[in-house]
C-alpha positions as CSV (number, residue, x, y, z in Angstrom):
1,M,3.9,2.7,-23.8
2,R,3.5,1.1,-20.4
3,Y,2.2,-2.0,-19.0
4,S,-0.6,-2.0,-16.7
5,S,-3.1,-4.4,-15.0
6,G,-5.4,-3.9,-17.9
7,L,-7.3,-1.3,-16.1
8,N,-7.2,2.6,-16.7
9,S,-8.2,5.1,-14.0
10,K,-9.2,7.5,-16.6
11,M,-12.0,5.0,-17.6
12,Y,-13.4,5.2,-14.2
13,E,-13.0,9.2,-13.9
14,M,-12.1,9.2,-10.2
15,K,-12.1,13.1,-10.4
16,K,-15.6,13.1,-11.7
17,L,-16.8,10.4,-8.8
18,T,-15.3,12.6,-6.1
19,G,-15.2,16.1,-7.4
20,K,-11.7,16.6,-6.2
21,D,-8.3,16.5,-7.5
22,H,-6.2,13.6,-6.3
23,K,-4.0,14.3,-3.3
24,F,-1.5,12.3,-1.3
25,F,-1.9,12.6,2.5
26,E,1.4,11.9,4.4
27,R,3.3,11.9,7.7
28,T,7.0,11.2,8.6
29,L,7.4,8.3,11.2
30,R,10.8,7.3,12.7
31,P,12.8,7.4,9.6
32,N,15.9,5.0,9.2
33,E,15.2,3.9,13.0
34,S,16.6,0.5,13.8
35,P,13.5,-0.6,15.9
36,V,11.3,-0.2,12.9
37,R,13.5,-2.4,10.8
38,E,13.7,-4.9,13.7
39,F,9.9,-5.0,13.9
40,A,9.7,-5.7,10.2
41,D,12.4,-8.4,10.2
42,E,10.9,-10.0,13.1
43,W,7.5,-10.1,11.5
44,Y,8.9,-11.4,8.3
45,K,10.8,-14.3,10.0
46,Y,7.6,-15.1,11.8
47,L,5.7,-15.3,8.7
48,K,8.2,-17.4,6.7
49,N,8.2,-19.9,9.8
50,K,4.5,-20.0,10.0
51,H,3.6,-20.0,6.3
52,P,6.7,-21.0,4.3
53,E,4.5,-21.8,1.4
54,M,3.8,-18.0,1.4
55,G,7.3,-16.9,0.7
56,K,6.3,-15.9,-2.8
57,A,3.4,-13.6,-1.5
58,L,6.0,-11.6,0.6
59,N,8.0,-11.0,-2.5
60,Y,5.7,-9.2,-4.8
61,L,8.3,-9.2,-7.7
62,E,7.8,-13.0,-7.8
63,D,3.9,-13.0,-7.3
64,T,3.0,-12.1,-10.8
65,D,-0.7,-12.7,-10.7
66,G,-1.4,-11.6,-7.3
67,S,-3.0,-14.9,-6.4
68,A,-0.4,-15.6,-3.5
69,M,-0.7,-12.1,-2.1
70,M,-4.5,-12.5,-2.0
71,E,-4.2,-15.5,0.1
72,F,-1.4,-13.7,2.5
73,I,-3.8,-10.7,3.0
74,L,-6.6,-13.0,4.0
75,S,-4.5,-14.9,6.6
76,E,-2.3,-12.3,8.5
77,N,-2.6,-8.6,9.5
78,V,0.9,-7.4,10.3
79,L,-0.4,-4.4,12.4
80,G,-2.4,-6.9,14.7
81,H,1.1,-7.7,16.1
82,Y,1.2,-6.5,19.9
83,H,4.0,-4.0,19.4
84,P,4.6,-0.6,20.3
85,I,5.7,0.4,16.6
86,A,2.6,-1.3,15.1
87,N,0.4,1.0,17.5
88,D,2.5,4.0,16.4
89,I,1.7,3.2,12.6
90,L,-1.9,2.5,13.2
91,S,-2.2,6.0,15.0
92,V,-0.6,7.9,12.0
93,V,-2.6,5.9,9.5
94,R,-5.8,6.8,11.4
95,E,-4.8,10.6,11.3
96,L,-4.4,10.3,7.5
97,T,-7.5,8.7,7.1
98,I,-9.6,11.2,8.9
99,E,-7.6,13.8,7.0
100,A,-8.5,12.2,3.7
101,C,-12.2,11.7,4.6
102,E,-12.4,15.4,5.4
103,Y,-10.9,16.3,2.0
104,Y,-13.2,13.9,0.0
105,D,-16.3,14.9,2.1
106,I,-16.8,11.4,3.6
107,D,-18.4,11.0,7.1
108,Y,-15.5,9.1,8.8
109,K,-17.5,8.3,11.9
110,K,-20.3,7.0,10.1
111,E,-18.4,4.7,7.7
112,K,-16.4,3.0,10.7
113,Y,-13.2,2.5,9.0
114,Y,-11.1,-0.8,9.0
115,L,-7.5,-1.6,8.0
116,H,-5.6,-4.6,6.7
117,A,-2.0,-4.4,6.5
118,W,1.0,-6.6,5.1
119,L,4.7,-6.5,4.4
120,N,6.4,-6.5,1.0
121,Y,10.0,-7.7,1.0
122,A,11.6,-7.4,-2.5
123,K,15.1,-8.6,-3.0
124,G,17.3,-6.4,-5.5
125,P,18.8,-5.4,-7.4
126,R,16.1,-5.2,-10.1
127,V,15.8,-2.7,-13.0
128,V,12.2,-1.7,-14.2
129,H,12.1,0.2,-17.7
130,D,9.3,2.6,-18.4
131,D,7.5,0.1,-20.5
132,Q,7.8,-2.6,-17.6
133,I,5.8,-0.8,-14.9
134,K,3.1,-3.1,-13.7
135,L,0.2,-1.1,-11.9
136,D,-1.4,-2.8,-8.9
137,D,-5.1,-2.9,-8.8
138,H,-6.9,-2.0,-5.4
139,G,-10.2,-1.4,-6.8
140,W,-12.2,1.7,-7.6
141,N,-14.4,2.3,-4.7
142,P,-14.4,6.1,-3.9
143,K,-14.5,5.5,-0.1
144,H,-11.6,2.9,0.0
145,F,-7.9,4.0,0.5
146,H,-4.6,2.4,0.1
147,G,-1.1,3.3,1.2
148,Y,2.1,2.2,2.3
149,Y,4.9,2.9,5.0
150,A,8.5,3.0,3.5
151,I,10.9,1.1,5.7
152,N,13.7,0.7,3.5
153,A,12.8,2.1,0.1
154,E,15.4,4.6,-0.8
155,P,16.4,5.2,-3.4
156,S,13.3,4.0,-5.5
157,V,10.2,5.5,-7.2
158,T,6.5,4.5,-6.9
159,F,4.6,5.4,-10.1
160,Y,1.1,6.5,-9.9
161,E,-1.6,6.7,-12.6
162,L,-3.4,9.9,-11.7
163,D,-6.2,11.9,-13.4
164,E,-4.3,13.2,-16.3
165,E,-1.2,11.8,-17.8
166,Y,1.9,13.1,-16.4
167,K,3.7,14.4,-19.6
168,E,7.0,15.1,-17.7
169,H,7.8,11.5,-17.6
170,P,8.1,9.1,-20.4
171,S,5.9,6.5,-18.7
172,G,3.0,9.0,-18.5
173,L,2.8,8.2,-14.9
174,Y,3.7,10.3,-11.8
175,P,6.9,9.3,-10.1
176,L,6.8,9.6,-6.4
177,E,10.2,9.4,-4.9
178,N,10.2,7.2,-1.8
179,K,11.6,8.4,1.5
180,N,12.2,6.1,4.4
181,G,9.8,6.9,7.2
182,R,7.0,8.4,5.0
183,V,3.5,7.0,5.8
184,L,1.5,7.6,2.8
185,L,-2.2,7.4,1.9
186,S,-4.1,7.7,-1.3
187,L,-7.6,7.3,-2.5
188,N,-8.2,3.9,-4.4
189,G,-8.8,4.2,-8.1
190,Y,-5.3,5.6,-8.7
191,Q,-3.3,2.6,-9.7
192,H,0.5,2.4,-8.9
193,G,3.6,0.3,-9.6
194,V,7.3,0.0,-8.3
195,G,10.2,1.2,-10.4
196,T,13.9,0.1,-10.2
197,W,15.4,-1.1,-7.0
198,P,19.1,-0.7,-7.4
199,K,20.3,-2.2,-4.0
200,D,21.5,-5.8,-3.3
201,E,19.2,-6.0,-0.2
202,F,15.5,-6.1,0.5
203,R,13.3,-3.3,-0.5
204,I,10.7,-3.2,2.5
205,T,7.3,-1.6,2.8
206,L,4.4,-2.1,4.9
207,A,1.2,-1.5,2.9
208,Y,-2.5,-1.2,3.9
209,N,-5.9,-1.3,2.6
210,I,-8.6,0.7,4.4
211,M,-12.3,0.4,3.9
212,P,-15.8,1.1,5.6
213,L,-17.0,-1.7,8.0
214,S,-19.8,-2.3,5.3
215,D,-17.2,-3.5,2.8
216,V,-14.9,-5.7,5.0
217,P,-14.9,-9.4,3.9
218,R,-17.0,-11.7,6.0
219,N,-15.3,-15.0,6.9
220,R,-15.8,-16.7,10.2
221,D,-12.4,-18.5,9.9
222,R,-10.5,-15.2,9.6
223,Y,-11.8,-12.6,12.0
224,A,-9.6,-9.8,13.3
225,Q,-7.7,-9.7,9.9
226,Y,-9.3,-6.3,9.5
227,L,-8.6,-3.9,12.5
228,P,-11.0,-1.0,13.3
229,L,-9.5,2.5,13.1
230,L,-11.1,3.7,16.4
């Protein structure tokens, strides 16, 4: 029996909504390169200095109800940093979003997609048993996407709840083995959770939500927290 957010993608029948089987979209970008880690560490230190009260949000293993992360998402966008690596990541995510829109028969240009990105720093080691996997809820809109860039995530597994139970694994979830340098994109509605992290160091990923302009939250105090995927 697995733990989840209380929602189940089978209830929402994403496959019936889209008419398509679930598909991961991915590229490889600068695997295990020190400049990528330096970029992440630089941003991590900046955020801790600017928002010391948001330290819990950066470490998703401590933010059990997601409230701190939500406040963090509304306050910063890691890919808004003026840095060549941020530009590289944005370019790759844009390619993946266009590819995903083509697969799901979405008009990319018409929807005018925007992105918000943040960092996850999780200190290990931490053991997660099959019945302890917590699934993150990124909503069920069939035009929204979510993904992450694995900066320091080997060896670990991210478990996905797909259209059918994955009987080959005791949790019933699909185990996606993380590879450093992988930029991943998935349609929303397929919840996911992190498994065991065996190392005595930070597990680091850069995650992002992608949605049409019409769905971008409006807040005059927080403009530019969503970047256009031009």
